[in-house]
C-alpha positions as CSV (number, residue, x, y, z in Angstrom):
1,M,-1.9,23.2,28.0
2,Q,-3.0,26.6,26.8
3,S,-5.4,28.7,28.8
4,L,-9.1,28.8,28.1
5,T,-11.8,31.4,28.9
6,N,-14.7,29.4,27.5
7,S,-15.8,26.2,25.9
8,Y,-15.7,27.7,22.4
9,E,-12.0,28.0,22.8
10,L,-11.8,24.4,23.9
11,L,-13.8,23.4,20.8
12,K,-11.4,25.3,18.5
13,F,-8.4,23.7,20.2
14,L,-9.9,20.2,19.7
15,K,-11.0,21.0,16.1
16,N,-7.4,21.8,15.2
17,Q,-6.3,18.3,16.2
18,E,-8.4,16.7,13.4
19,L,-9.5,14.0,15.8
20,I,-12.7,12.6,14.2
21,S,-12.2,13.4,10.5
22,K,-12.3,9.7,9.7
23,E,-15.2,8.9,12.0
24,P,-19.0,9.0,11.2
25,E,-20.3,12.5,11.0
26,L,-21.8,12.6,14.5
27,W,-18.9,10.4,15.9
28,W,-21.1,7.7,17.5
29,P,-20.4,4.5,15.5
30,S,-24.0,3.8,14.4
31,D,-26.7,5.6,12.5
32,D,-29.5,3.5,13.9
33,D,-31.1,5.5,16.7
34,F,-32.4,2.5,18.6
35,E,-29.1,0.7,18.4
36,I,-27.5,3.9,19.9
37,L,-29.9,3.8,22.8
38,V,-29.0,0.2,23.5
39,G,-25.3,0.9,23.2
40,A,-25.6,3.9,25.5
41,I,-26.9,1.6,28.2
42,L,-24.5,-1.3,27.5
43,T,-21.4,0.9,27.6
44,Q,-21.8,1.7,31.3
45,N,-18.8,0.4,33.2
46,T,-17.2,-1.3,30.2
47,K,-15.1,-0.6,27.0
48,W,-16.8,0.0,23.7
49,I,-15.1,-3.0,22.1
50,N,-17.2,-5.2,24.5
51,V,-20.4,-3.3,23.6
52,E,-19.7,-4.0,19.9
53,K,-19.6,-7.7,20.6
54,S,-22.9,-7.5,22.5
55,L,-24.6,-5.5,19.7
56,E,-23.4,-8.0,17.1
57,N,-25.0,-10.8,19.2
58,L,-28.2,-8.9,19.4
59,K,-28.3,-8.4,15.7
60,K,-28.0,-12.1,15.1
61,L,-31.0,-12.6,17.4
62,N,-32.9,-9.8,15.6
63,Y,-33.3,-8.1,18.9
64,L,-32.3,-4.6,17.8
65,T,-35.8,-3.2,17.5
66,L,-37.9,-1.8,20.3
67,E,-40.6,-4.4,20.0
68,N,-38.3,-7.4,19.7
69,L,-36.2,-6.4,22.6
70,A,-39.3,-5.7,24.8
71,M,-40.5,-9.2,23.9
72,S,-37.1,-10.9,24.1
73,D,-36.3,-14.1,25.9
74,I,-34.5,-12.9,29.0
75,V,-32.0,-15.9,29.0
76,L,-31.1,-15.3,25.3
77,L,-30.8,-11.6,26.0
78,T,-28.6,-12.0,29.0
79,N,-26.2,-14.3,27.2
80,A,-26.1,-12.0,24.2
81,I,-25.0,-9.0,26.2
82,A,-22.6,-10.9,28.4
83,P,-19.5,-9.3,26.8
84,S,-20.6,-5.9,28.2
85,G,-20.5,-7.1,31.8
86,F,-23.2,-6.9,34.5
87,K,-25.3,-9.0,32.1
88,N,-28.1,-9.9,34.5
89,Q,-28.6,-6.3,35.6
90,K,-28.3,-4.8,32.1
91,S,-30.6,-7.3,30.4
92,K,-33.4,-6.7,32.9
93,R,-33.0,-2.9,32.5
94,L,-32.9,-3.0,28.7
95,K,-36.0,-5.2,28.5
96,Q,-37.8,-3.0,31.0
97,I,-37.0,0.3,29.4
98,C,-38.3,-1.0,26.1
99,K,-41.5,-2.1,27.7
100,N,-41.8,1.3,29.4
101,I,-41.2,3.1,26.1
102,I,-44.0,1.2,24.4
103,E,-46.4,1.7,27.3
104,E,-45.6,5.5,27.6
105,F,-44.9,6.5,24.0
106,F,-46.3,3.6,21.8
107,S,-43.5,3.8,19.2
108,F,-39.8,4.6,19.2
109,D,-40.3,7.6,16.8
110,N,-42.8,9.1,19.2
111,F,-40.3,8.4,22.1
112,K,-37.6,10.3,20.3
113,Q,-39.8,13.3,19.7
114,N,-41.4,13.5,23.2
115,V,-39.1,11.9,25.8
116,T,-38.0,14.2,28.6
117,S,-34.9,14.3,30.7
118,N,-36.9,13.6,33.8
119,W,-38.6,10.5,32.2
120,L,-35.2,9.0,31.3
121,L,-33.8,9.7,34.8
122,S,-36.8,7.9,36.3
123,Q,-35.8,4.7,34.5
124,K,-33.8,2.2,36.5
125,G,-30.1,2.3,35.5
126,I,-30.3,5.6,33.7
127,G,-28.0,8.3,35.1
128,E,-27.1,11.7,33.9
129,E,-24.4,10.6,31.4
130,T,-26.5,7.8,29.9
131,R,-29.6,10.1,29.8
132,D,-27.7,12.7,27.8
133,A,-26.1,10.2,25.5
134,I,-29.6,9.0,24.6
135,L,-31.0,12.5,24.2
136,C,-28.1,13.7,22.2
137,Y,-27.2,10.8,19.9
138,S,-30.3,8.7,19.8
139,C,-33.0,11.4,20.0
140,H,-31.0,14.2,18.3
141,K,-31.8,16.8,20.9
142,E,-29.7,19.7,22.1
143,Y,-27.9,18.0,25.1
144,M,-24.2,17.9,25.7
145,V,-22.8,14.7,27.1
146,V,-20.4,14.9,30.0
147,D,-18.2,11.9,30.9
148,K,-15.0,11.1,32.8
149,Y,-12.9,12.2,29.9
150,T,-14.6,15.6,29.9
151,A,-13.8,16.3,33.6
152,R,-10.2,15.0,33.2
153,L,-9.6,17.2,30.2
154,L,-11.0,20.3,31.8
155,K,-8.8,19.7,34.8
156,R,-5.8,19.9,32.6
157,F,-6.9,23.4,31.7
158,N,-7.3,24.2,35.4
159,Y,-11.1,24.0,35.4
160,E,-12.6,21.9,38.2
161,F,-16.3,21.7,38.9
162,D,-18.5,20.4,41.7
163,S,-21.0,18.5,39.7
164,Y,-22.1,17.1,36.3
165,D,-24.5,19.9,35.9
166,D,-21.8,22.5,36.5
167,I,-19.6,21.1,33.8
168,Q,-22.5,20.8,31.4
169,T,-23.6,24.4,32.0
170,W,-20.0,25.7,31.4
171,L,-19.8,23.7,28.1
172,V,-23.2,24.7,26.8
173,Y,-22.9,28.4,27.7
174,G,-19.7,28.8,25.7
175,I,-21.2,27.0,22.7
176,N,-24.5,29.0,22.7
177,E,-22.7,32.3,23.2
178,N,-20.4,31.7,20.2
179,Y,-22.8,29.8,17.9
180,D,-22.3,32.2,15.0
181,K,-18.5,31.9,15.4
182,I,-18.8,28.1,15.4
183,K,-20.8,28.1,12.2
184,K,-18.0,30.2,10.6
185,L,-15.4,27.8,12.1
186,Y,-17.1,24.9,10.3
187,G,-17.9,26.8,7.2
188,Y,-21.4,25.4,6.8
189,E,-24.7,25.3,8.6
190,I,-24.5,23.1,11.7
191,T,-27.1,22.5,14.3
192,L,-26.5,22.7,18.1
193,N,-27.2,19.0,18.3
194,E,-24.5,18.3,15.7
195,I,-22.0,20.5,17.5
196,Y,-22.6,18.7,20.8
197,C,-22.2,15.3,19.2
198,R,-18.9,16.3,17.5
199,F,-17.7,18.2,20.6
200,H,-18.2,15.3,22.9
201,G,-16.6,13.0,20.3
202,K,-13.5,15.2,20.0
203,I,-13.1,15.2,23.8
204,V,-13.2,11.4,24.0
205,E,-10.8,10.9,21.1
206,F,-8.4,13.5,22.3
207,M,-8.2,11.9,25.8
208,K,-7.8,8.4,24.3
209,R,-4.8,9.6,22.3
210,N,-3.4,11.8,25.1
211,P,-4.1,9.9,28.3
212,K,-1.2,11.4,30.3
213,D,-0.5,14.8,28.7
């Protein structure tokens, strides 16, 4: 692998691979923000193909709205998300976070605008990666998602970090410091949120295609 001095150079390297040109613009395979939140929770400890089966089951039950999921029948919900694994745990956590969103924010739109990192981390079953996936893809905020693929890819470039926050800080710093260069690289106005979405997507797709390079 070539050497890197910052995350902007990593983004350039990945962009040259044309990894997500046929994917949705922001990579995540949905443009429904609530469905993205549900998917971010369901994808914990499982493959995305299993999540897709669960989401399809939820659609059939008309459970992919905040209010309907909060009021869902727990048995039906548990059975619907069974393909994603840990069905009893995930169903309870999904239903509870929906109730908490309604209690705290009243509506999903208000949640998207006003939710904080700390509030999400206070919810049972929400860790750093899931928190940032929700903030980035569902709420369209300026958060870079870090996952196992990210750490493994950086290790290939001889970068090893002690924590999630350390990786995220390194990634975000290089993007912010080179924001003007990135806009020129893309050739159009692109927000930081869009960059983080696409950057994370490129990392995941690269590692899926190059698991042992």
